[in-house]
N, C-alpha and C positions, 0 to 999 in steps of 0.2 A: 412240202415232202416228207410223208412220213418215215422217222426212221423209229428204228427196233433199237430198245433199250440192252443195256451188258446184260441185264439177266435173262431176256428172253433171249438172245442169242447164246449164252453159254448153255442153253436149255437146247437150243438147237443144236448146238455142237457137241451136246452129251449125246443127245440122241444118234449124232451121224458115228459118235465114237462106239458105242454100244454093237451097231450097226456093224461097223467095221471090226471091232472085236469080236462079233458071234460068227460072220460070214468070210472075215480074211480077205476082205475089198471094201471099194469104196460103193457105196449107192449110187445107182443111177437117178437120172432126174426120175421115171416111173417108180423105183425108190423109194424116194422123198417124199411122192403123193402120201404112199402110206406113214411112211414116219411122220412128218408133218400134220396128218390128217387135213389135207389139201384135197382139192378137187380142182385144180388147173395147174398148170406148169410154169408158166407165169407168173403165180403166185411163190412157187418150188424156187425159179430163177430169184426174185426177189432178195429172197433169201440165202442163198448160194452167194449173191453179190453184197449183201450186209457181211456173211461169212468171212469174206476174202478179206472186203475193207478193214475189218476189226481183226484181221492177220490170223484167225482160225483154221483157214483153208485158204488153198491156192490152185492156182491152173497152171497147167504145162503148157508149151507153144501151141498142142495139138488141140487145147480148151479140154483135156481131160482135168477133172477134178482131184485134188491130192491133199493129203492129210498133215496139215501144219499146225501142231503147238495142241493138237487134241487129246494127246493122249491123257487117261485118268491120274489125274494128282496122287499121289501116298501121300501118308500122313509121315514126316519126318519127325520120330519118337525120340531124338534123342545122340547122344554118345555110346557106345561101350567100348572097354577096353579090351584090349588083344592079348594084354600083358598078364600079370597077376589078379585075380579076381577082387571086385572092390563092392561095395553097396551099389545096386544101380536104380536110380530110381526114374520109372517112363516118365516124360513129361511132353508134350506136343509142341515142338520146338514151331515149325512151319511145313507145311505141303511141297512135294515137288515133283514134277512127272521126270521120268527116267528120261526120256527125249529132251527135256529141259536141261537136266544134268551133262547130259552124255555128248550133246549135240551143240555146236556151236555156230555153223554154218548148213544148215539140211540140204541144200542144192548142190554141197560140194562134199555130200559126205556118204558113203556106201558099207555094205555090211558085208563080210565074206567069211566063210566056214573054214577053219583050219584043217587042214590035213596032214600030217606027219609031226615028227618029235624035232628038229630042229631049234625050235625058240622053247622048249620045255624049261630051258634055266632061266628063259627072262619069264617065265609063268603064264605061256602061251601053249597050252595041252591042244593034242587031237580032237576033235570037236567043238573047242570055243568059238566065239563069233569076234571078231576083231571089228573097230569102224573106225576106216577111213577118208582120212581128208585130201582132198585132192588140190587144192590151193596153197598148202605150205612147204615151204624152201624144207627140204631136209639139211637137217644138222647132225653132227656126229654125236652117235647116241641113240637117236630116234631107229626106231623098228618102220621100216618101209616095206612098201608093197614094189617091185619091181620086176621088169622086164630087162633079163641081160641076156644078151647072146639070141633072143628071141624063146626063151624061156623063162618063165614067170615064179617068183620066190617071196617070201617074206624072212626079213634077216633084217638086222643091226647094219646101219648106213654108216661110214666112215671116209673122212676125208683126209688124205695124207699129201699135203701140195697141191698138184694138179690131179692126183689120182683118188679113184671112189673105190671104195673095196665093200663088200658084205661080207657080215659075218653072223653065223650063227651061233645060239646061246646052248649048244650043244657039242661038246668036244670032238662026236664022233665026226664034224663034217667039218671040212677043210675051210678057209676063206674062200671066197669067190672073187676074181679078177678079173672084169671083162675085159676079152679080146677084142670084140668089136665095137659093143654100146652097150649101155646100160640109160634103162628111161625108170625115172622113176614115177611111180602112178598115185601114189600119196602116202602120206604118214599116217599111223597107227595112233588113233588118239584115246583109244578104251578098248577093254577085251571084257567080253562075258561070260560068263561059265554058267551053266543051269546044274544043280545038282540032282533035281529030282525033276 
């Protein structure tokens, strides 16, 4: 059986990544004929199978190809003080992808765009994107996505004895005590803000 080496697989993953970045969608098998410069879908199938085996792609239950760890790594150039200025030397320390840094469980993670200002003192502003992980048990002090009495919200989670309540990070908003039901849909693991 012919196997593809890591360098070839990395090249295929990079081509798919470029397509994904430019088109904002994963390529179809027909698209991959052109991307890989191949003539048969069977050859594409073999490459996709190898990429899945290497953990660079995955398939959902319906067979749709999904990205997995194919985001372009970015150089980590060192550290910068946020206090008093100091001489800085740029030194290439490592490379990392933001997916790798922010997401520990891709299948359980989703994104939400924030509306409103109830979490502003937690550093979460209108228009930010929060990464939410579904399979985490909420602890007091975690920021959670919650359905409380059929309404969705983003708040601090607090447990007091057997009671759970939700707290805003803005004094304009009162604490929320569930009257009927509280369902935690996930815990916020990261907040992303774009400046330009």
